[in-house]
C-alpha positions in Angstrom: 106.3 104.9 86.6 104.1 107.1 84.4 104.2 110.9 84.7 100.6 110.9 86.1 101.4 108.1 88.6 104.5 110.1 89.8 102.1 112.9 90.8 99.8 110.4 92.7 97.1 110.2 90.0 95.8 106.7 89.2 93.3 107.2 86.3 91.4 109.8 88.2 91.9 108.4 91.7 94.4 109.5 94.3 95.7 113.0 94.2 96.2 115.3 97.2 93.1 116.7 98.8 94.5 118.4 101.9 94.4 121.9 103.6 96.9 124.4 102.4 99.3 124.1 105.4 99.9 120.4 104.5 100.8 121.1 100.8 104.3 122.2 101.4 105.4 119.4 103.8 103.9 116.9 101.4 105.7 118.5 98.5 108.9 118.2 100.5 108.2 114.6 101.4 107.5 113.8 97.7 110.7 115.5 96.6 112.7 113.6 99.3 111.2 110.3 98.3 111.7 110.9 94.6 115.3 112.1 95.1 116.5 109.7 97.8 114.6 106.4 97.8 115.7 105.3 94.4 119.4 105.8 95.0 121.7 102.9 95.3 122.8 104.0 98.8 119.3 104.2 100.2 118.2 100.9 98.6 121.3 99.1 100.0 120.5 100.4 103.4 116.9 99.5 103.1 117.6 96.0 101.9 120.2 95.4 104.6 117.6 96.3 107.3 115.0 94.1 105.6 117.3 91.2 105.8 119.1 91.7 109.2 116.2 93.3 111.2 113.0 92.2 109.5 114.0 88.7 108.5 113.6 88.7 104.7 113.4 86.9 102.4 110.2 85.2 103.6 109.5 81.7 102.3 107.0 80.6 99.7 105.1 77.7 101.2 103.2 75.0 99.3 100.1 74.3 101.4 99.8 70.7 100.4 97.0 69.6 102.7 94.8 72.6 101.7 95.7 72.0 98.1 94.7 68.3 98.2 91.4 69.2 99.9 90.3 71.8 97.3 92.0 70.6 94.0 94.3 73.5 93.3 97.9 74.1 94.1 97.8 76.8 96.8 101.0 78.6 97.8 101.4 81.0 100.7 103.8 83.9 100.8 104.8 83.8 104.5 104.8 87.4 105.5 103.6 86.1 108.9 107.1 85.0 109.6 108.5 88.5 109.6 109.8 90.2 112.7 106.7 91.6 114.4 104.4 89.1 112.7 103.2 91.0 109.6 104.1 92.7 106.4 103.9 96.1 108.0 107.6 96.1 109.0 108.6 96.5 105.3 107.0 99.9 104.8 107.9 101.1 108.3 111.6 100.5 107.8 111.5 102.3 104.4 109.7 105.3 105.7 111.6 105.6 109.0 114.9 105.4 107.1 113.7 108.2 104.8 112.5 110.3 107.8 115.9 109.9 109.5 117.7 111.1 106.4 115.3 114.1 106.2 116.2 115.1 109.7 112.9 114.3 111.4 113.2 113.1 115.0 109.6 112.1 115.7 107.3 109.5 114.1 103.5 109.3 114.4 101.2 106.6 113.0 97.7 105.4 112.9 96.9 101.7 113.6 93.8 99.5 113.5 94.8 95.9 114.3 97.9 97.2 115.9 100.4 95.5 113.6 101.4 98.8 112.0 101.6 100.5 115.4 103.9 97.7 116.6 106.1 97.9 113.5 106.3 101.7 113.9 107.3 101.3 117.5 110.0 98.8 116.4 111.6 101.1 113.9 111.3 104.1 116.3 113.3 102.1 118.9 115.7 100.9 116.3 116.5 104.4 114.9 116.2 106.4 118.1 113.1 108.3 117.0 110.3 109.5 119.4 107.2 107.6 118.5 103.5 108.3 119.1 100.6 106.0 117.9 96.9 106.8 117.4 94.5 103.9 117.8 90.8 103.9 118.1 89.6 102.9 121.6 87.5 100.1 120.1 90.5 98.6 118.4 92.8 99.1 121.4 90.4 97.1 123.5 90.3 94.1 121.1 94.1 94.3 120.5 95.3 95.0 124.0 98.4 92.8 123.6 99.6 94.9 120.7 99.0 98.1 122.7 101.2 96.6 125.4 103.9 95.7 122.8 104.0 99.3 121.5 104.3 100.8 124.9 107.0 98.2 125.9 109.1 99.5 123.0 108.7 103.1 124.2 105.9 104.4 122.0 103.2 106.6 123.4 99.7 105.2 122.5 96.8 107.5 122.3 93.3 105.9 122.4 91.0 107.8 120.1 87.5 108.2 121.5 85.8 110.2 118.7 83.4 108.9 116.1 83.3 105.1 115.9 86.6 104.8 117.8 88.1 102.9 114.9 90.8 103.1 112.3 89.3 106.1 110.3 89.2 108.1 113.5 92.8 107.2 114.3 93.8 108.5 110.9 91.9 111.8 111.5 93.8 112.3 114.8 97.2 111.5 113.2 96.5 113.9 110.4 95.7 116.7 112.9 99.0 115.9 114.8 101.0 116.0 111.6 99.4 119.4 110.5 100.4 120.9 113.9 104.0 119.4 114.0 105.2 119.3 110.4 108.7 120.7 111.1 110.0 117.8 113.2 107.4 115.0 112.6 107.0 112.3 109.9 103.6 110.8 109.6 104.4 107.1 108.9 101.2 106.1 107.0 100.5 102.4 107.3 98.8 101.6 104.0 98.6 102.7 100.4 96.1 105.5 101.3 96.2 109.2 101.9 97.5 112.1 99.8 100.4 111.7 97.4 103.2 110.6 97.9 101.9 108.0 100.5 100.1 105.6 98.2 103.0 105.1 95.7 105.6 105.3 98.4 104.1 102.6 100.6 103.5 100.5 97.5 107.1 100.7 96.5 108.3 99.7 100.0 105.9 96.8 100.1 106.7 95.6 96.5 109.5 93.5 97.9 106.7 90.9 98.7 105.8 90.4 95.1 109.4 90.7 93.8 110.4 87.8 96.1 107.3 85.8 95.4 107.7 86.1 91.6 111.3 84.9 91.7 110.5 82.1 94.2 107.5 80.9 92.1 109.6 80.8 88.9 112.2 78.7 90.7 109.8 76.0 91.7 110.4 72.8 89.8 106.7 71.9 89.7 105.7 75.2 88.0 108.6 77.2 86.6 106.2 79.9 85.6 103.9 82.5 87.2 100.8 81.6 89.2 97.4 81.7 87.6 96.0 83.8 90.4 97.3 86.1 93.1 95.1 86.7 96.2 95.4 89.1 99.1 93.2 90.8 101.7 92.3 94.4 101.2 91.7 97.0 103.9 93.8 100.0 102.9 95.5 97.6 100.6 99.2 97.7 101.1 99.9 94.0 101.3 97.8 93.4 98.2 99.5 96.1 96.2 102.8 94.8 97.5 102.0 91.4 96.0 100.3 92.5 92.8 102.8 95.1 91.7 105.5 92.6 90.5 102.9 90.6 88.6 100.8 93.4 87.1 102.3 93.2 83.6 103.6 89.6 83.4 101.9 86.8 81.4 102.0 83.1 81.6 104.1 81.3 78.9 102.7 78.8 76.4 105.1 76.1 77.5 103.4 75.7 80.9 99.8 76.3 79.8 98.0 73.0 80.5 95.0 71.2 79.1 93.2 72.2 82.3 93.8 75.8 81.6 92.7 75.5 78.0 89.6 73.6 79.0 88.8 76.5 81.4 89.1 78.8 78.3 92.3 80.6 79.6 94.4 82.0 76.8 98.1 80.9 76.8 99.1 84.5 77.4 96.6 85.4 80.0 97.9 87.7 82.7 98.2 86.7 86.4 94.7 87.3 87.7 94.3 89.4 90.8 91.7 88.9 93.6 91.2 91.1 96.5 89.3 90.0 99.6 87.6 92.8 101.5 86.1 92.9 104.9 82.5 91.7 104.1 81.4 91.9 107.7 77.8 90.8 107.8 77.5 90.8 104.0 78.1 93.4 101.3 74.3 93.9 101.1 74.0 94.4 104.8 74.4 97.7 106.7 77.6 96.5 108.5 80.6 95.8 106.3 84.0 97.2 105.2 83.9 96.6 101.4 84.1 99.9 99.5 85.2 98.2 96.3 82.5 95.5 96.3 79.9 97.9 97.5 80.7 101.6 97.7 81.0 104.8 95.7 83.7 107.3 94.5 84.4 110.0 97.0 87.3 111.8 98.8 88.6 110.7 102.2 91.8 111.3 104.1 93.4 113.4 101.4 92.6 111.2 98.4 89.9 110.4 95.9 89.0 106.7 96.0 86.1 104.3 96.7 84.3 104.9 100.0 81.7 103.0 101.9 78.2 104.5 101.7 77.2 106.9 104.5 74.3 104.6 105.6 76.7 101.7 106.3 78.4 101.0 109.6 82.0 100.2 108.9 82.5 96.8 110.4 84.8 93.7 110.1 85.7 91.0 112.5 89.3 92.0 111.6 90.4 95.4 113.0 92.9 95.8 110.2 90.2 95.8 107.5 87.8 98.0 109.4 88.3 101.1 107.2 85.7 103.0 105.1 88.0 103.6 102.1 90.7 101.9 100.1 94.0 102.8 98.4 93.4 104.7 95.1 95.4 102.3 93.1 93.0 99.6 94.1 90.1 101.9 93.1 91.8 102.2 89.7 92.2 98.4 89.4 88.5 98.0 90.2 87.5 100.6 87.7 89.5 99.1 84.8 88.7 95.5 85.7 92.3 94.5 86.5 91.4 93.0 89.9 88.2 91.4 91.1 87.3 92.4 94.7 84.9 90.4 96.8 83.6 90.9 100.3 84.4 88.0 102.6 82.0 87.8 105.5 83.1 87.5 109.1 81.8 84.0 109.1 83.7 83.0 106.0 86.9 84.5 107.4 86.6 82.8 110.8 86.0 79.4 109.0 89.2 80.0 107.0 91.1 81.0 110.1 90.2 77.7 111.7 90.7 75.6 108.6 94.3 76.8 107.8 95.1 76.2 111.5 93.8 72.7 111.4 95.1 71.6 108.0 98.5 73.2 107.9 99.4 74.1 111.5 99.6 77.8 110.5 97.4 80.3 112.4 96.7 83.3 110.2 95.8 86.8 111.2 92.1 87.5 110.7 93.0 89.9 107.9 94.9 87.2 106.1 92.0 84.7 106.7 89.9 86.7 104.3 92.5 86.0 101.6 92.5 82.3 102.5 88.8 82.2 102.3 88.8 83.7 98.8 91.6 81.3 97.7 89.4 78.4 98.8 86.5 79.8 96.8 88.6 80.1 93.7 90.0 76.6 94.1 86.5 75.2 94.4 85.5 77.0 91.2 88.2 75.0 89.4 89.4 77.6 86.9 92.9 78.1 88.4 95.6 75.4 88.9 98.0 77.5 90.9 96.9 80.1 93.4 99.4 82.4 95.3 98.1 83.9 98.6 99.8 86.6 100.5 99.6 85.4 104.1 100.1 89.0 105.4 100.2 88.3 109.1 100.0 85.7 111.9 97.2 85.2 114.3 98.8 85.8 117.6 97.0 89.1 118.0 93.6 87.5 117.3 93.6 84.7 119.9 91.2 86.4 122.2 88.7 87.2 119.4 89.0 83.7 118.1 88.5 82.2 121.5 85.3 84.1 121.9 84.0 82.7 118.5 85.0 79.0 118.8 84.1 76.4 121.4 87.2 74.2 121.7 
């Protein structure tokens, strides 16, 4: 980690743009994270919980039917098989264990699709911590089963009715709660967003995704190397950074560079290419989308400097988890320096991928993950990548009602 990154700065993005009363508790959290999280004792405890409670490691799955259909070898990192149904449990376990060590007895969290709220309720029950969740009323209505699951595990769920009644409004409400209760409360931020140390802390807790995938991919007899491309959906961006982080500096070896790669003008030492799939809604050129990287501007939001959707755009995605007006500052940096290509995937494209993966592989993805599947299919059709790794960040149980309204079966 560079000195600038350790202070939450990502080439001009990130930082800490918060009122004075929040500076000291964030300083304390950053110090606790820097001092405790890297110790052997904490890491052993964290890894034990990831294995025994969350169900890691998750498998790397070769989607043979999808691969044959589109002419590229597509692999899925199966985060959908984790306890709770999504990658969110990785970060929640890490932050909750840290909060417990810091003497906090109350957790609060924001949630959009509900998976982060469910994971927070899970770790709250596990560790005996009072848990309170903020969720936009609009999201609570379309994710009613997740609201029930949170309450079943003892969490209090507050439906936020301000603004657009979505994820951004839930974040605002959670930040207000945190400011008023900093002495006993840990704000368990669900993505790589917000003021420092949250973006780097959440990234590090989610980096287990990429670490496992990297080792698993190298152990495959048919490849023995790194993938040509890594693809993930991007709302706040935690599952994507969790996948990308382990591959950000690796390069393919000449021994496995094929004629197909050379014909596609790929250098033998090209890095693994990153692709982020944003919530394109009705199209990045429309007035209803959730794609600040593909179509947005630099601004500050929720305590960070990042890319933000234009004021004249209604934040919208068929997926509640991508329905956010900003993005993690490290993704903003990746966009600025050209390390990752971000594309808005429309609702229609995501729904088509949702159905296609279900029919071809017998795997029902979350609508968030369906955006990544759609982008992987596009890349396969373009023919410039032989091997494509997709982070299947969550399963589609929570999206059955939405899908049932869209499809006639």
